[in-house]
All heavy atoms as a GROMACS GRO file, in nm:
protein
  634
    1MET      N    1  12.018  10.926   7.523
    1MET     CA    2  11.963  10.799   7.567
    1MET      C    3  11.944  10.804   7.718
    1MET      O    4  12.036  10.839   7.791
    1MET     CB    5  12.059  10.687   7.529
    1MET     CG    6  12.013  10.551   7.575
    1MET     SD    7  12.105  10.423   7.489
    1MET     CE    8  12.159  10.327   7.624
    2PRO      N    9  11.823  10.769   7.766
    2PRO     CA   10  11.799  10.772   7.910
    2PRO      C   11  11.890  10.675   7.986
    2PRO      O   12  11.934  10.574   7.932
    2PRO     CB   13  11.652  10.728   7.922
    2PRO     CG   14  11.593  10.761   7.790
    2PRO     CD   15  11.704  10.738   7.690
    3GLY      N   16  11.912  10.708   8.110
    3GLY     CA   17  11.996  10.626   8.196
    3GLY      C   18  11.924  10.594   8.324
    3GLY      O   19  11.805  10.571   8.325
    4ALA      N   20  11.997  10.600   8.433
    4ALA     CA   21  11.941  10.574   8.565
    4ALA      C   22  11.948  10.701   8.648
    4ALA      O   23  12.039  10.782   8.631
    4ALA     CB   24  12.018  10.462   8.634
    5ALA      N   25  11.849  10.719   8.736
    5ALA     CA   26  11.844  10.838   8.822
    5ALA      C   27  11.795  10.799   8.960
    5ALA      O   28  11.714  10.708   8.974
    5ALA     CB   29  11.752  10.943   8.762
    6VAL      N   30  11.846  10.869   9.060
    6VAL     CA   31  11.796  10.857   9.196
    6VAL      C   32  11.731  10.991   9.229
    6VAL      O   33  11.792  11.096   9.217
    6VAL     CB   34  11.909  10.827   9.296
    6VAL    CG1   35  11.855  10.830   9.439
    6VAL    CG2   36  11.973  10.694   9.265
    7VAL      N   37  11.605  10.986   9.268
    7VAL     CA   38  11.532  11.106   9.309
    7VAL      C   39  11.526  11.105   9.461
    7VAL      O   40  11.478  11.009   9.521
    7VAL     CB   41  11.389  11.109   9.249
    7VAL    CG1   42  11.312  11.229   9.300
    7VAL    CG2   43  11.396  11.108   9.097
    8VAL      N   44  11.577  11.211   9.522
    8VAL     CA   45  11.579  11.220   9.668
    8VAL      C   46  11.456  11.299   9.712
    8VAL      O   47  11.442  11.417   9.679
    8VAL     CB   48  11.709  11.287   9.718
    8VAL    CG1   49  11.706  11.300   9.870
    8VAL    CG2   50  11.831  11.208   9.672
    9GLY      N   51  11.368  11.234   9.783
    9GLY     CA   52  11.245  11.295   9.831
    9GLY      C   53  11.125  11.237   9.759
    9GLY      O   54  11.128  11.216   9.639
   10CYS      N   55  11.020  11.209   9.835
   10CYS     CA   56  10.901  11.151   9.773
   10CYS      C   57  10.777  11.233   9.806
   10CYS      O   58  10.668  11.180   9.823
   10CYS     CB   59  10.884  11.005   9.809
   10CYS     SG   60  10.879  10.970   9.984
   11GLY      N   61  10.797  11.365   9.810
   11GLY     CA   62  10.684  11.456   9.819
   11GLY      C   63  10.636  11.489   9.678
   11GLY      O   64  10.667  11.418   9.582
   12ALA      N   65  10.563  11.597   9.665
   12ALA     CA   66  10.506  11.634   9.535
   12ALA      C   67  10.612  11.656   9.428
   12ALA      O   68  10.600  11.606   9.316
   12ALA     CB   69  10.421  11.760   9.551
   13VAL      N   70  10.718  11.725   9.461
   13VAL     CA   71  10.822  11.754   9.361
   13VAL      C   72  10.900  11.629   9.326
   13VAL      O   73  10.923  11.599   9.207
   13VAL     CB   74  10.916  11.866   9.411
   13VAL    CG1   75  11.033  11.885   9.316
   13VAL    CG2   76  10.839  11.997   9.427
   14GLY      N   77  10.940  11.552   9.426
   14GLY     CA   78  11.016  11.430   9.400
   14GLY      C   79  10.938  11.330   9.317
   14GLY      O   80  10.989  11.275   9.219
   15LEU      N   81  10.812  11.304   9.354
   15LEU     CA   82  10.733  11.207   9.280
   15LEU      C   83  10.698  11.257   9.140
   15LEU      O   84  10.695  11.178   9.045
   15LEU     CB   85  10.607  11.170   9.358
   15LEU     CG   86  10.631  11.092   9.487
   15LEU    CD1   87  10.499  11.062   9.557
   15LEU    CD2   88  10.708  10.964   9.461
   16SER      N   89  10.675  11.387   9.125
   16SER     CA   90  10.649  11.442   8.992
   16SER      C   91  10.772  11.428   8.903
   16SER      O   92  10.762  11.391   8.785
   16SER     CB   93  10.610  11.591   9.001
   16SER     OG   94  10.489  11.605   9.070
   17THR      N   95  10.888  11.454   8.961
   17THR     CA   96  11.013  11.440   8.886
   17THR      C   97  11.035  11.294   8.847
   17THR      O   98  11.070  11.263   8.732
   17THR     CB   99  11.132  11.491   8.969
   17THR    OG1  100  11.110  11.629   9.000
   17THR    CG2  101  11.263  11.474   8.896
   18ALA      N  102  11.012  11.204   8.941
   18ALA     CA  103  11.029  11.061   8.913
   18ALA      C  104  10.935  11.015   8.802
   18ALA      O  105  10.974  10.940   8.712
   18ALA     CB  106  11.006  10.980   9.041
   19LEU      N  107  10.812  11.060   8.805
   19LEU     CA  108  10.714  11.024   8.703
   19LEU      C  109  10.757  11.072   8.565
   19LEU      O  110  10.750  10.999   8.467
   19LEU     CB  111  10.577  11.079   8.739
   19LEU     CG  112  10.464  11.046   8.644
   19LEU    CD1  113  10.443  10.895   8.633
   19LEU    CD2  114  10.335  11.114   8.690
   20GLU      N  115  10.804  11.197   8.558
   20GLU     CA  116  10.851  11.251   8.430
   20GLU      C  117  10.967  11.167   8.376
   20GLU      O  118  10.972  11.136   8.257
   20GLU     CB  119  10.895  11.396   8.446
   20GLU     CG  120  10.781  11.494   8.468
   20GLU     CD  121  10.694  11.514   8.345
   20GLU    OE1  122  10.747  11.516   8.232
   20GLU    OE2  123  10.573  11.528   8.363
   21LEU      N  124  11.061  11.133   8.462
   21LEU     CA  125  11.176  11.054   8.420
   21LEU      C  126  11.135  10.914   8.375
   21LEU      O  127  11.182  10.863   8.273
   21LEU     CB  128  11.280  11.045   8.532
   21LEU     CG  129  11.354  11.175   8.564
   21LEU    CD1  130  11.432  11.161   8.694
   21LEU    CD2  131  11.446  11.215   8.450
   22LEU      N  132  11.045  10.851   8.452
   22LEU     CA  133  10.997  10.717   8.416
   22LEU      C  134  10.932  10.718   8.279
   22LEU      O  135  10.957  10.630   8.196
   22LEU     CB  136  10.897  10.666   8.520
   22LEU     CG  137  10.954  10.605   8.645
   22LEU    CD1  138  10.843  10.582   8.748
   22LEU    CD2  139  11.023  10.474   8.614
   23GLU      N  140  10.847  10.816   8.256
   23GLU     CA  141  10.777  10.824   8.128
   23GLU      C  142  10.871  10.855   8.012
   23GLU      O  143  10.838  10.827   7.897
   23GLU     CB  144  10.663  10.924   8.136
   23GLU     CG  145  10.550  10.874   8.224
   23GLU     CD  146  10.432  10.967   8.231
   23GLU    OE1  147  10.439  11.080   8.179
   23GLU    OE2  148  10.330  10.925   8.289
   24ALA      N  149  10.988  10.910   8.043
   24ALA     CA  150  11.088  10.936   7.940
   24ALA      C  151  11.182  10.817   7.921
   24ALA      O  152  11.276  10.824   7.843
   24ALA     CB  153  11.169  11.061   7.976
   25GLY      N  154  11.157  10.708   7.994
   25GLY     CA  155  11.236  10.587   7.974
   25GLY      C  156  11.350  10.566   8.070
   25GLY      O  157  11.430  10.474   8.054
   26TRP      N  158  11.363  10.650   8.172
   26TRP     CA  159  11.472  10.636   8.269
   26TRP      C  160  11.442  10.524   8.368
   26TRP      O  161  11.326  10.494   8.398
   26TRP     CB  162  11.488  10.767   8.347
   26TRP     CG  163  11.551  10.877   8.269
   26TRP    CD1  164  11.494  10.947   8.166
   26TRP    CD2  165  11.682  10.928   8.285
   26TRP    NE1  166  11.582  11.040   8.119
   26TRP    CE2  167  11.699  11.031   8.190
   26TRP    CE3  168  11.786  10.899   8.370
   26TRP    CZ2  169  11.816  11.103   8.178
   26TRP    CZ3  170  11.903  10.971   8.360
   26TRP    CH2  171  11.917  11.072   8.264
   27ASP      N  172  11.546  10.466   8.423
   27ASP     CA  173  11.538  10.373   8.535
   27ASP      C  174  11.546  10.460   8.660
   27ASP      O  175  11.649  10.523   8.684
   27ASP     CB  176  11.654  10.273   8.529
   27ASP     CG  177  11.652  10.175   8.645
   27ASP    OD1  178  11.544  10.148   8.699
   27ASP    OD2  179  11.760  10.126   8.680
   28VAL      N  180  11.438  10.466   8.738
   28VAL     CA  181  11.430  10.563   8.848
   28VAL      C  182  11.415  10.492   8.982
   28VAL      O  183  11.336  10.398   8.996
   28VAL     CB  184  11.309  10.658   8.827
   28VAL    CG1  185  11.297  10.756   8.943
   28VAL    CG2  186  11.321  10.732   8.695
   29HIS      N  187  11.490  10.540   9.080
   29HIS     CA  188  11.477  10.495   9.218
   29HIS      C  189  11.449  10.618   9.303
   29HIS      O  190  11.519  10.719   9.292
   29HIS     CB  191  11.606  10.426   9.265
   29HIS     CG  192  11.638  10.305   9.185
   29HIS    ND1  193  11.586  10.181   9.215
   29HIS    CD2  194  11.712  10.288   9.074
   29HIS    CE1  195  11.628  10.094   9.125
   29HIS    NE2  196  11.705  10.157   9.039
   30VAL      N  197  11.345  10.609   9.386
   30VAL     CA  198  11.307  10.721   9.474
   30VAL      C  199  11.342  10.684   9.617
   30VAL      O  200  11.309  10.575   9.663
   30VAL     CB  201  11.155  10.751   9.463
   30VAL    CG1  202  11.116  10.864   9.556
   30VAL    CG2  203  11.117  10.782   9.319
   31VAL      N  204  11.411  10.774   9.686
   31VAL     CA  205  11.442  10.754   9.827
   31VAL      C  206  11.392  10.875   9.906
   31VAL      O  207  11.395  10.988   9.856
   31VAL     CB  208  11.594  10.734   9.851
   31VAL    CG1  209  11.642  10.607   9.785
   31VAL    CG2  210  11.674  10.852   9.801
   32GLY      N  211  11.344  10.849  10.024
   32GLY     CA  212  11.296  10.958  10.107
   32GLY      C  213  11.288  10.917  10.252
   32GLY      O  214  11.276  10.797  10.284
   33GLU      N  215  11.295  11.015  10.338
   33GLU     CA  216  11.287  10.987  10.482
   33GLU      C  217  11.147  10.939  10.520
   33GLU      O  218  11.131  10.851  10.603
   33GLU     CB  219  11.322  11.115  10.559
   33GLU     CG  220  11.320  11.096  10.709
   33GLU     CD  221  11.357  11.224  10.783
   33GLU    OE1  222  11.389  11.325  10.718
   33GLU    OE2  223  11.352  11.222  10.906
   34LYS      N  224  11.045  10.997  10.456
   34LYS     CA  225  10.906  10.961  10.484
   34LYS      C  226  10.836  10.927  10.353
   34LYS      O  227  10.875  10.975  10.247
   34LYS     CB  228  10.834  11.077  10.552
   34LYS     CG  229  10.890  11.113  10.687
   34LYS     CD  230  10.814  11.228  10.747
   34LYS     CE  231  10.873  11.265  10.884
   34LYS     NZ  232  10.802  11.378  10.943
   35LEU      N  233  10.733  10.846  10.364
   35LEU     CA  234  10.653  10.809  10.249
   35LEU      C  235  10.514  10.873  10.260
   35LEU      O  236  10.467  10.898  10.371
   35LEU     CB  237  10.638  10.657  10.241
   35LEU     CG  238  10.766  10.576  10.226
   35LEU    CD1  239  10.735  10.427  10.235
   35LEU    CD2  240  10.835  10.609  10.095
   36PRO      N  241  10.449  10.897  10.147
   36PRO     CA  242  10.311  10.946  10.154
   36PRO      C  243  10.227  10.846  10.232
   36PRO      O  244  10.249  10.726  10.218
   36PRO     CB  245  10.268  10.954  10.008
   36PRO     CG  246  10.396  10.967   9.931
   36PRO     CD  247  10.497  10.887  10.010
   37PRO      N  248  10.140  10.888  10.316
   37PRO     CA  249  10.090  11.023  10.336
   37PRO      C  250  10.161  11.101  10.447
   37PRO      O  251  10.108  11.198  10.498
   37PRO     CB  252   9.944  11.000  10.375
   37PRO     CG  253   9.947  10.873  10.454
   37PRO     CD  254  10.055  10.789  10.386
   38GLU      N  255  10.281  11.061  10.482
   38GLU     CA  256  10.354  11.125  10.591
   38GLU      C  257  10.445  11.239  10.545
   38GLU      O  258  10.520  11.293  10.625
   38GLU     CB  259  10.438  11.021  10.667
   38GLU     CG  260  10.356  10.907  10.725
   38GLU     CD  261  10.249  10.954  10.821
   38GLU    OE1  262  10.274  11.048  10.899
   38GLU    OE2  263  10.138  10.897  10.817
   39THR      N  264  10.441  11.276  10.418
   39THR     CA  265  10.525  11.385  10.369
   39THR      C  266  10.453  11.518  10.387
   39THR      O  267  10.331  11.525  10.398
   39THR     CB  268  10.558  11.367  10.219
   39THR    OG1  269  10.438  11.375  10.144
   39THR    CG2  270  10.628  11.234  10.194
   40THR      N  271  10.530  11.625  10.391
   40THR     CA  272  10.472  11.759  10.401
   40THR      C  273  10.383  11.788  10.281
   40THR      O  274  10.277  11.849  10.294
   40THR     CB  275  10.585  11.865  10.409
   40THR    OG1  276  10.667  11.834  10.520
   40THR    CG2  277  10.528  12.005  10.424
   41SER      N  278  10.422  11.741  10.164
   41SER     CA  279  10.348  11.768  10.042
   41SER      C  280  10.211  11.701  10.039
   41SER      O  281  10.125  11.741   9.961
   41SER     CB  282  10.427  11.720   9.920
   41SER     OG  283  10.545  11.792   9.904
   42ASP      N  284  10.191  11.600  10.118
   42ASP     CA  285  10.067  11.524  10.110
   42ASP      C  286   9.944  11.611  10.130
   42ASP      O  287   9.841  11.586  10.068
   42ASP     CB  288  10.068  11.409  10.211
   42ASP     CG  289   9.964  11.306  10.178
   42ASP    OD1  290   9.980  11.237  10.075
   42ASP    OD2  291   9.864  11.296  10.252
   43GLY      N  292   9.953  11.712  10.213
   43GLY     CA  293   9.839  11.799  10.237
   43GLY      C  294   9.852  11.933  10.169
   43GLY      O  295   9.773  12.023  10.195
   44SER      N  296   9.948  11.947  10.082
   44SER     CA  297   9.974  12.077  10.020
   44SER      C  298   9.890  12.098   9.895
   44SER      O  299   9.843  12.005   9.833
   44SER     CB  300  10.122  12.087   9.980
   44SER     OG  301  10.203  12.077  10.093
   45GLY      N  302   9.878  12.222   9.862
   45GLY     CA  303   9.812  12.260   9.737
   45GLY      C  304   9.908  12.341   9.654
   45GLY      O  305  10.019  12.372   9.696
   46GLY      N  306   9.866  12.373   9.539
   46GLY     CA  307   9.951  12.453   9.451
   46GLY      C  308   9.870  12.554   9.375
   46GLY      O  309   9.749  12.542   9.362
   47TYR      N  310   9.938  12.653   9.325
   47TYR     CA  311   9.875  12.758   9.246
   47TYR      C  312   9.959  12.772   9.121
   47TYR      O  313  10.078  12.805   9.129
   47TYR     CB  314   9.872  12.888   9.326
   47TYR     CG  315   9.812  13.005   9.253
   47TYR    CD1  316   9.676  13.009   9.228
   47TYR    CD2  317   9.892  13.110   9.210
   47TYR    CE1  318   9.621  13.116   9.160
   47TYR    CE2  319   9.837  13.218   9.144
   47TYR     CZ  320   9.701  13.220   9.119
   47TYR     OH  321   9.647  13.326   9.053
   48TRP      N  322   9.900  12.744   9.006
   48TRP     CA  323   9.976  12.750   8.882
   48TRP      C  324   9.943  12.878   8.809
   48TRP      O  325   9.827  12.914   8.792
   48TRP     CB  326   9.943  12.632   8.791
   48TRP     CG  327  10.021  12.636   8.665
   48TRP    CD1  328  10.146  12.587   8.646
   48TRP    CD2  329   9.983  12.698   8.543
   48TRP    NE1  330  10.188  12.613   8.518
   48TRP    CE2  331  10.088  12.682   8.452
   48TRP    CE3  332   9.870  12.766   8.500
   48TRP    CZ2  333  10.086  12.729   8.322
   48TRP    CZ3  334   9.866  12.814   8.370
   48TRP    CH2  335   9.974  12.795   8.283
   49ARG      N  336  10.047  12.944   8.767
   49ARG     CA  337  10.031  13.061   8.680
   49ARG      C  338  10.167  13.091   8.621
   49ARG      O  339  10.270  13.063   8.681
   49ARG     CB  340   9.980  13.182   8.756
   49ARG     CG  341  10.077  13.236   8.857
   49ARG     CD  342  10.018  13.356   8.931
   49ARG     NE  343  10.108  13.399   9.034
   49ARG     CZ  344  10.201  13.492   9.019
   49ARG    NH1  345  10.216  13.553   8.904
   49ARG    NH2  346  10.279  13.527   9.119
   50PRO      N  347  10.167  13.145   8.501
   50PRO     CA  348  10.297  13.184   8.444
   50PRO      C  349  10.360  13.293   8.531
   50PRO      O  350  10.291  13.380   8.583
   50PRO     CB  351  10.260  13.239   8.306
   50PRO     CG  352  10.127  13.180   8.276
   50PRO     CD  353  10.058  13.165   8.408
   51VAL      N  354  10.488  13.285   8.547
   51VAL     CA  355  10.561  13.386   8.624
   51VAL      C  356  10.673  13.441   8.538
   51VAL      O  357  10.710  13.382   8.436
   51VAL     CB  358  10.619  13.327   8.754
   51VAL    CG1  359  10.508  13.282   8.847
   51VAL    CG2  360  10.714  13.213   8.726
   52PHE      N  361  10.728  13.551   8.580
   52PHE     CA  362  10.839  13.611   8.507
   52PHE      C  363  10.959  13.518   8.512
   52PHE      O  364  11.000  13.473   8.618
   52PHE     CB  365  10.876  13.748   8.566
   52PHE     CG  366  10.999  13.806   8.500
   52PHE    CD1  367  10.990  13.863   8.375
   52PHE    CD2  368  11.122  13.799   8.562
   52PHE    CE1  369  11.103  13.915   8.313
   52PHE    CE2  370  11.235  13.851   8.502
   52PHE     CZ  371  11.225  13.910   8.376
   53MET      N  372  11.010  13.488   8.397
   53MET     CA  373  11.131  13.406   8.388
   53MET      C  374  11.218  13.468   8.281
   53MET      O  375  11.168  13.522   8.183
   53MET     CB  376  11.097  13.262   8.351
   53MET     CG  377  11.011  13.192   8.455
   53MET     SD  378  10.962  13.028   8.402
   53MET     CE  379  11.119  12.944   8.412
   54GLU      N  380  11.346  13.459   8.299
   54GLU     CA  381  11.439  13.514   8.201
   54GLU      C  382  11.463  13.412   8.092
   54GLU      O  383  11.560  13.338   8.094
   54GLU     CB  384  11.569  13.554   8.269
   54GLU     CG  385  11.551  13.673   8.361
   54GLU     CD  386  11.684  13.723   8.415
   54GLU    OE1  387  11.786  13.709   8.346
   54GLU    OE2  388  11.683  13.774   8.528
   55MET      N  389  11.369  13.405   7.998
   55MET     CA  390  11.384  13.319   7.882
   55MET      C  391  11.306  13.379   7.766
   55MET      O  392  11.219  13.463   7.786
   55MET     CB  393  11.340  13.175   7.910
   55MET     CG  394  11.193  13.156   7.933
   55MET     SD  395  11.141  12.980   7.944
   55MET     CE  396  11.232  12.920   8.082
   56GLU      N  397  11.341  13.337   7.649
   56GLU     CA  398  11.276  13.386   7.528
   56GLU      C  399  11.126  13.358   7.536
   56GLU      O  400  11.084  13.255   7.587
   56GLU     CB  401  11.342  13.314   7.409
   56GLU     CG  402  11.296  13.361   7.273
   56GLU     CD  403  11.185  13.275   7.218
   56GLU    OE1  404  11.187  13.155   7.240
   56GLU    OE2  405  11.096  13.332   7.155
   57GLU      N  406  11.045  13.451   7.489
   57GLU     CA  407  10.900  13.443   7.505
   57GLU      C  408  10.841  13.314   7.449
   57GLU      O  409  10.754  13.252   7.510
   57GLU     CB  410  10.832  13.563   7.439
   57GLU     CG  411  10.682  13.565   7.462
   57GLU     CD  412  10.614  13.688   7.404
   57GLU    OE1  413  10.681  13.790   7.386
   57GLU    OE2  414  10.495  13.679   7.376
   58GLY      N  415  10.887  13.272   7.331
   58GLY     CA  416  10.836  13.148   7.273
   58GLY      C  417  10.864  13.028   7.361
   58GLY      O  418  10.779  12.940   7.377
   59MET      N  419  10.983  13.023   7.421
   59MET     CA  420  11.018  12.913   7.509
   59MET      C  421  10.933  12.918   7.636
   59MET      O  422  10.887  12.814   7.685
   59MET     CB  423  11.167  12.917   7.544
   59MET     CG  424  11.210  12.808   7.641
   59MET     SD  425  11.182  12.641   7.581
   59MET     CE  426  11.317  12.625   7.468
   60LEU      N  427  10.911  13.037   7.691
   60LEU     CA  428  10.828  13.052   7.810
   60LEU      C  429  10.688  12.999   7.783
   60LEU      O  430  10.631  12.926   7.864
   60LEU     CB  431  10.822  13.198   7.855
   60LEU     CG  432  10.734  13.228   7.976
   60LEU    CD1  433  10.780  13.149   8.098
   60LEU    CD2  434  10.733  13.376   8.005
   61LYS      N  435  10.632  13.031   7.666
   61LYS     CA  436  10.499  12.982   7.631
   61LYS      C  437  10.498  12.830   7.622
   61LYS      O  438  10.404  12.765   7.667
   61LYS     CB  439  10.452  13.042   7.499
   61LYS     CG  440  10.413  13.188   7.511
   61LYS     CD  441  10.367  13.243   7.377
   61LYS     CE  442  10.331  13.390   7.391
   61LYS     NZ  443  10.290  13.449   7.263
   62GLN      N  444  10.603  12.771   7.567
   62GLN     CA  445  10.611  12.625   7.557
   62GLN      C  446  10.617  12.561   7.695
   62GLN      O  447  10.550  12.461   7.721
   62GLN     CB  448  10.734  12.584   7.476
   62GLN     CG  449  10.722  12.607   7.328
   62GLN     CD  450  10.849  12.564   7.255
   62GLN    OE1  451  10.956  12.548   7.314
   62GLN    NE2  452  10.835  12.544   7.125
   63VAL      N  453  10.697  12.618   7.784
   63VAL     CA  454  10.711  12.565   7.920
   63VAL      C  455  10.577  12.574   7.993
   63VAL      O  456  10.533  12.478   8.057
   63VAL     CB  457  10.822  12.640   7.998
   63VAL    CG1  458  10.817  12.607   8.146
   63VAL    CG2  459  10.958  12.608   7.939
   64CYS      N  460  10.512  12.689   7.984
   64CYS     CA  461  10.383  12.706   8.051
   64CYS      C  462  10.278  12.612   7.994
   64CYS      O  463  10.200  12.551   8.069
   64CYS     CB  464  10.336  12.850   8.039
   64CYS     SG  465  10.435  12.966   8.136
   65GLN      N  466  10.272  12.597   7.862
   65GLN     CA  467  10.174  12.509   7.800
   65GLN      C  468  10.198  12.364   7.839
   65GLN      O  469  10.106  12.289   7.870
   65GLN     CB  470  10.175  12.522   7.647
   65GLN     CG  471  10.061  12.448   7.579
   65GLN     CD  472   9.926  12.507   7.614
   65GLN    OE1  473   9.902  12.626   7.595
   65GLN    NE2  474   9.836  12.424   7.666
   66TYR      N  475  10.325  12.322   7.840
   66TYR     CA  476  10.358  12.185   7.881
   66TYR      C  477  10.311  12.161   8.025
   66TYR      O  478  10.249  12.058   8.054
   66TYR     CB  479  10.508  12.159   7.868
   66TYR     CG  480  10.546  12.022   7.919
   66TYR    CD1  481  10.534  11.911   7.836
   66TYR    CD2  482  10.590  12.004   8.050
   66TYR    CE1  483  10.566  11.784   7.884
   66TYR    CE2  484  10.621  11.878   8.098
   66TYR     CZ  485  10.609  11.768   8.014
   66TYR     OH  486  10.640  11.643   8.062
   67SER      N  487  10.342  12.254   8.114
   67SER     CA  488  10.304  12.239   8.255
   67SER      C  489  10.153  12.230   8.270
   67SER      O  490  10.100  12.145   8.342
   67SER     CB  491  10.357  12.356   8.338
   67SER     OG  492  10.498  12.357   8.336
   68PHE      N  493  10.082  12.318   8.202
   68PHE     CA  494   9.936  12.318   8.210
   68PHE      C  495   9.878  12.187   8.157
   68PHE      O  496   9.793  12.125   8.221
   68PHE     CB  497   9.879  12.437   8.133
   68PHE     CG  498   9.730  12.443   8.136
   68PHE    CD1  499   9.663  12.491   8.246
   68PHE    CD2  500   9.656  12.399   8.027
   68PHE    CE1  501   9.525  12.495   8.250
   68PHE    CE2  502   9.518  12.401   8.029
   68PHE     CZ  503   9.451  12.450   8.140
   69ASP      N  504   9.925  12.146   8.040
   69ASP     CA  505   9.874  12.021   7.981
   69ASP      C  506   9.903  11.902   8.071
   69ASP      O  507   9.819  11.812   8.086
   69ASP     CB  508   9.937  11.997   7.843
   69ASP     CG  509   9.890  12.099   7.740
   69ASP    OD1  510   9.789  12.169   7.762
   69ASP    OD2  511   9.959  12.110   7.636
   70ARG      N  512  10.019  11.900   8.132
   70ARG     CA  513  10.058  11.791   8.222
   70ARG      C  514   9.966  11.787   8.344
   70ARG      O  515   9.919  11.680   8.384
   70ARG     CB  516  10.203  11.810   8.264
   70ARG     CG  517  10.254  11.705   8.356
   70ARG     CD  518  10.277  11.577   8.279
   70ARG     NE  519  10.347  11.484   8.364
   70ARG     CZ  520  10.317  11.356   8.371
   70ARG    NH1  521  10.223  11.305   8.297
   70ARG    NH2  522  10.384  11.277   8.451
   71MET      N  523   9.940  11.902   8.404
   71MET     CA  524   9.851  11.906   8.520
   71MET      C  525   9.710  11.863   8.484
   71MET      O  526   9.644  11.792   8.560
   71MET     CB  527   9.854  12.044   8.584
   71MET     CG  528   9.980  12.069   8.662
   71MET     SD  529   9.978  12.225   8.749
   71MET     CE  530  10.036  12.333   8.619
   72MET      N  531   9.662  11.904   8.367
   72MET     CA  532   9.528  11.864   8.324
   72MET      C  533   9.522  11.713   8.301
   72MET      O  534   9.423  11.648   8.336
   72MET     CB  535   9.488  11.940   8.199
   72MET     CG  536   9.459  12.088   8.224
   72MET     SD  537   9.332  12.117   8.351
   72MET     CE  538   9.188  12.051   8.268
   73ARG      N  539   9.627  11.656   8.243
   73ARG     CA  540   9.630  11.512   8.223
   73ARG      C  541   9.629  11.438   8.356
   73ARG      O  542   9.556  11.340   8.375
   73ARG     CB  543   9.752  11.472   8.141
   73ARG     CG  544   9.745  11.326   8.098
   73ARG     CD  545   9.863  11.288   8.011
   73ARG     NE  546   9.933  11.184   8.085
   73ARG     CZ  547  10.061  11.166   8.087
   73ARG    NH1  548  10.141  11.243   8.019
   73ARG    NH2  549  10.114  11.069   8.157
   74LEU      N  550   9.709  11.484   8.452
   74LEU     CA  551   9.709  11.422   8.584
   74LEU      C  552   9.572  11.431   8.649
   74LEU      O  553   9.525  11.337   8.714
   74LEU     CB  554   9.815  11.487   8.674
   74LEU     CG  555   9.960  11.455   8.640
   74LEU    CD1  556  10.053  11.543   8.722
   74LEU    CD2  557   9.991  11.308   8.663
   75HIS      N  558   9.506  11.542   8.631
   75HIS     CA  559   9.372  11.560   8.687
   75HIS      C  560   9.274  11.461   8.624
   75HIS      O  561   9.197  11.395   8.695
   75HIS     CB  562   9.326  11.704   8.664
   75HIS     CG  563   9.185  11.730   8.705
   75HIS    ND1  564   9.144  11.722   8.836
   75HIS    CD2  565   9.076  11.763   8.633
   75HIS    CE1  566   9.015  11.750   8.843
   75HIS    NE2  567   8.972  11.774   8.721
   76ARG      N  568   9.277  11.449   8.492
   76ARG     CA  569   9.184  11.358   8.422
   76ARG      C  570   9.211  11.212   8.458
   76ARG      O  571   9.119  11.134   8.475
   76ARG     CB  572   9.196  11.376   8.271
   76ARG     CG  573   9.130  11.500   8.217
   76ARG     CD  574   9.121  11.497   8.066
   76ARG     NE  575   9.250  11.477   8.002
   76ARG     CZ  576   9.337  11.573   7.971
   76ARG    NH1  577   9.306  11.700   7.997
   76ARG    NH2  578   9.451  11.546   7.912
   77GLU      N  579   9.338  11.175   8.468
   77GLU     CA  580   9.375  11.036   8.491
   77GLU      C  581   9.387  11.000   8.639
   77GLU      O  582   9.403  10.882   8.672
   77GLU     CB  583   9.507  11.005   8.421
   77GLU     CG  584   9.500  11.020   8.271
   77GLU     CD  585   9.635  11.005   8.204
   77GLU    OE1  586   9.737  10.984   8.275
   77GLU    OE2  587   9.640  11.015   8.081
   78GLY      N  588   9.379  11.099   8.726
   78GLY     CA  589   9.405  11.076   8.868
   78GLY      C  590   9.296  11.012   8.947
   78GLY      O  591   9.315  10.980   9.064
   79GLY      N  592   9.180  10.991   8.888
   79GLY     CA  593   9.072  10.924   8.961
   79GLY      C  594   9.034  10.995   9.088
   79GLY      O  595   9.002  10.933   9.188
   80GLY      N  596   9.041  11.128   9.089
   80GLY     CA  597   9.006  11.204   9.207
   80GLY      C  598   9.123  11.231   9.300
   80GLY      O  599   9.110  11.307   9.395
   81ALA      N  600   9.238  11.168   9.275
   81ALA     CA  601   9.354  11.189   9.361
   81ALA      C  602   9.422  11.322   9.335
   81ALA      O  603   9.490  11.376   9.421
   81ALA     CB  604   9.455  11.076   9.343
   82VAL      N  605   9.402  11.376   9.215
   82VAL     CA  606   9.460  11.505   9.180
   82VAL      C  607   9.345  11.599   9.151
   82VAL      O  608   9.265  11.574   9.061
   82VAL     CB  609   9.551  11.494   9.054
   82VAL    CG1  610   9.604  11.630   9.016
   82VAL    CG2  611   9.664  11.396   9.079
   83GLY      N  612   9.333  11.705   9.229
   83GLY     CA  613   9.221  11.797   9.212
   83GLY      C  614   9.263  11.930   9.156
   83GLY      O  615   9.372  11.978   9.186
   84LEU      N  616   9.179  11.986   9.074
   84LEU     CA  617   9.202  12.120   9.020
   84LEU      C  618   9.075  12.201   9.039
   84LEU      O  619   8.966  12.151   9.026
   84LEU     CB  620   9.235  12.115   8.869
   84LEU     CG  621   9.364  12.048   8.828
   84LEU    CD1  622   9.373  12.044   8.676
   84LEU    CD2  623   9.484  12.122   8.884
   85ARG      N  624   9.095  12.328   9.070
   85ARG     CA  625   8.980  12.420   9.081
   85ARG      C  626   9.007  12.540   8.997
   85ARG      O  627   9.113  12.584   8.981
   85ARG     CB  628   8.963  12.465   9.225
   85ARG     CG  629   8.922  12.356   9.316
   85ARG     CD  630   8.898  12.413   9.452
   85ARG     NE  631   8.922  12.307   9.549
   85ARG     CZ  632   8.890  12.317   9.674
   85ARG    NH1  633   8.837  12.426   9.719
   85ARG    NH2  634   8.912  12.220   9.756
   0.00000   0.00000   0.00000
């Protein structure tokens, strides 16, 4: 059963984590020294690709597929705020 969580940091990782928790039903509070657009992540980009991880192959495929699907959903729903190339 979901509970309450405090996410420290409101850059890309912190806000992504907070969003995942919120969508899973958690009560989430985000704290950070700076707010967007003043965070380092605000101007950052990312490169997604599967990497070597020490886990069973089937689980690795599930993790990679979940991440890819999530990024594509954010891109579709982001109204231009989330870009993919």
